[in-house]
MISENU-547889 format. One record per residue: residue in one letter; z, x negated, y negated of N, C-alpha, C, O in turn. Coordinates in steps of 0.05 Angstrom, whole numbers, plus 32768, in hexadecimal, padded with zeros to 4 digits. Each point is the difference from the previous one (the first is absolute). Layout:
% residues N
AZXYZXYZXYZXY ...
***
This chain:
% residues 90
X881F78C978CC800C7FE580037FE57FEE80037FEE8007800F X80137FE27FE37FEC7FEB8000800C7FE7800D80177FF87FFD X7FD57FFE801180067FE3800E7FEE7FED7FF27FE880038001 X80247FE97FF27FF47FEE7FEE7FF67FE88012800D7FF78014 X7FDB80007FE37FF67FE8800E7FFC7FE87FEE800E80007FEC X7FE37FED80167FFD7FE97FF17FF680057FE57FF480147FF9 X80127FD77FF77FF880037FE07FEA7FE87FFE80077FE88002 X7FE4801E7FFB7FE77FEC7FFA7FF1800A7FE97FFB80187FFD X7FFE7FD57FF47FF080057FE6800F80157FEF7FF2800E7FF1 X80277FF5800F800E80127FF08006801B800A800F80117FF5 X7FE37FF380238001801E800C800F7FFB801A7FFC7FEC800D X801380267FFB800E8003801B7FF68018800E7FFE80157FF4 X7FFC7FE880267FF980178010801B8011800480177FF77FFD X7FE28022800A8016801280087FF2801480157FE880047FFF X8029800680137FF880158012800E80197FFB801880008002 X7FDA80157FF9800B80197FF98009800F80187FFB7FF58016 X801280207FEA800C801180157FEB80088011800580028018 X7FE180037FDF7FED800780147FF27FEC800C7FEC8005800E X801E7FE07FED7FF17FEB800C7FE97FF37FF17FF27FEF800C X800A80197FDD7FE97FF47FF180077FEA7FEF80177FFF7FF8 X7FDA7FF0800180077FE47FF17FF580057FE27FEA800A7FFB X80297FED7FF17FF980017FE6800C7FE57FF280087FEE800E X7FF880107FDA800A7FE67FEF801180077FED7FFC80157FF4 X80197FDC8005800E80027FE77FFE7FE77FF07FF77FEC800B X801180147FDB80017FE97FF1801D7FF57FFE8013800B800B X7FEE7FE17FE7801C7FF17FFE801380137FF480187FFC8006 X7FE480177FEA801180127FF5800580198012800B80147FF6 X7FED7FEC80228003801180167FF0801D7FF8800880168007 X7FE47FE67FEB7FF080177FF87FE8800280147FF47FEC8004 X8006802980087FE8800580117FE87FFC7FEF7FFC800E7FEC X7FF37FDD801D7FE87FFB7FF27FE8800980117FEB80077FF6 X80197FFA80247FEA800A8014800C80128013800F7FF88012 X7FEC80237FE9800B801180147FFD7FFC801F7FEB7FF78009 X8028801080067FFE7FFB801D7FEC8016800E800780178005 X7FDF7FE07FFE7FEE800F800D7FF17FF580197FF3800E800F X80107FD77FF37FF37FF5801780117FFB801780187FFD7FFD X7FDC8003801C80127FFB801780097FE3800180167FFA800A X7FDA7FF57FED80087FE37FFD7FF27FF37FE97FE880047FFA X80297FED7FF97FF47FEF7FEA800D7FE4800280187FFE8001 X7FD77FEB7FFF800C7FE4800180077FFB7FE57FF8800E7FED X80177FDD800F80067FF47FE67FEA7FF87FF07FEC7FF9800B X801780087FDB7FE87FF87FEE7FFC7FE4800280137FF18003 X7FD480067FFC7FF77FE680007FE97FFE7FEB7FEC800F8002 X80177FE17FEB7FE97FFF7FEB7FF8801A7FF37FE880057FFC X802C800B7FFE7FFD801B7FF67FF5801680137FFB80167FF7 X80027FE380227FF78015801380128005801880117FEF8006 X7FEE802680058011800580187FED801080157FF080117FF9 X80147FE880207FF3800C8017800D80188006801980007FFE X7FDB80188008800E801780097FF1800B80197FEA7FF98006 X8023801980067FF5800E8017800B801B8002801880047FFB X7FD88010800B8009801C80037FF5800B80207FE97FFE8008 X8029800B80037FF98009801E80037FEB80127FF680038017 X80157FE77FE380037FEA8012801B8001800F8014800B7FF7 X7FEC7FEA8020801880028011800A7FE380087FF07FED8000 X802A80108006800A7FE780087FFE7FFC801E800880118010 X7FEE7FD77FF87FFD7FFA801B80157FE780067FFE7FEB7FF3 X801580188020800F7FEB8005801D80027FF4800580127FF0 X800C7FDC8016801980027FF480097FE47FF27FF07FED7FFF X802A80127FF880077FE97FF17FFA80007FE07FFA80157FF5 X80097FD5800080007FFF7FE37FE380027FF67FFC80097FE9 X7FEF7FEF80267FE480047FF47FEE800F80187FF07FF3800E X801480257FF57FEC801080117FE880037FF37FFF80007FE7 X7FED800380267FE180007FF87FFC801E7FF8800B8012800C X7FE57FF27FDE7FF780187FF77FE4800380097FEF7FEF7FFD X800C802A80107FE88006800C7FF480197FF7800E80137FFC X7FD67FEE80017FF4801C7FF9800180057FE180067FEE7FF0 X7FF68028800A8003800B7FE37FE97FF77FF07FED7FF48008 X801880157FDD7FEC7FF77FEB800E7FED7FEE801680057FF6 X7FDB7FE38005800C7FEB7FF27FF37FFE7FE27FEA800A7FFC X80257FEA7FF27FF37FFA7FE780117FEC7FF080127FF4800B X7FE980097FDA80117FF07FEC800480117FEA7FEF80107FF7 X80287FED8000800A800E7FE480077FE97FED80067FEA8008 X7FF9801E7FDF80077FED7FEA801F80077FFA800D800E800E X7FFD7FE57FDB801C80057FFB8008801A7FF1801780047FFA X7FD3800E8001800480187FF77FFC80178016800280187FFA X7FF97FDD80207FFE801180157FE4800C80047FFC80108012 X7FF27FE77FDE7FE3800880007FF37FF1801B80047FE98006 X7FEE802880097FF17FF480157FE77FEF7FF67FEE800B7FF2 X80127FDC80147FE87FF17FF67FEC7FF880157FEB7FF47FFA X801B8012801E7FF07FFB8018800780128017801880038006 X7FD5800B80078006801280158004801A7FF97FF680087FEA X80178009802680077FFC801B7FE97FFD80147FEB800E7FFE X80197FE080147FEE7FF88015800D7FF88018801880038002 X7FDB7FF38011800A7FF4801A800A7FE67FF77FF87FF57FEC X801C80018023800D7FE47FFA7FEA7FEC80027FFD7FEE7FEF X7FF1801580267FEB7FEC80057FED7FFE7FE97FF87FEA7FF8 X7FFF802D7FFE7FEE80017FE7800E7FF57FE87FF37FF47FEF X802C80108010800A7FF67FE780007FE37FFF7FFF7FF57FEA X80017FFD802E80017FE180007FE57FF57FF77FFF7FEA7FF5 X7FED8024800F7FE37FF57FF57FFC80017FE47FEA7FF77FF7 
***
């Protein structure tokens, strides 16, 4: 079973049964397989991802801490990282 998220830049996030995040297109075809623990929506053709991060807090917007962070493009290719979140911001 998939849980679908927002649709931005023609791609919608989904969460697979094992809790990984991937993307589908408007025809509901998987275009980026679910392999990262978290992936933000695409902005400007890039999406922030993290692997090994954990949720801290409760509510609609808990904080993600730890893990390795990076950026992917719309094909799922890693274009930056993985590294720490602090190094990714620089």
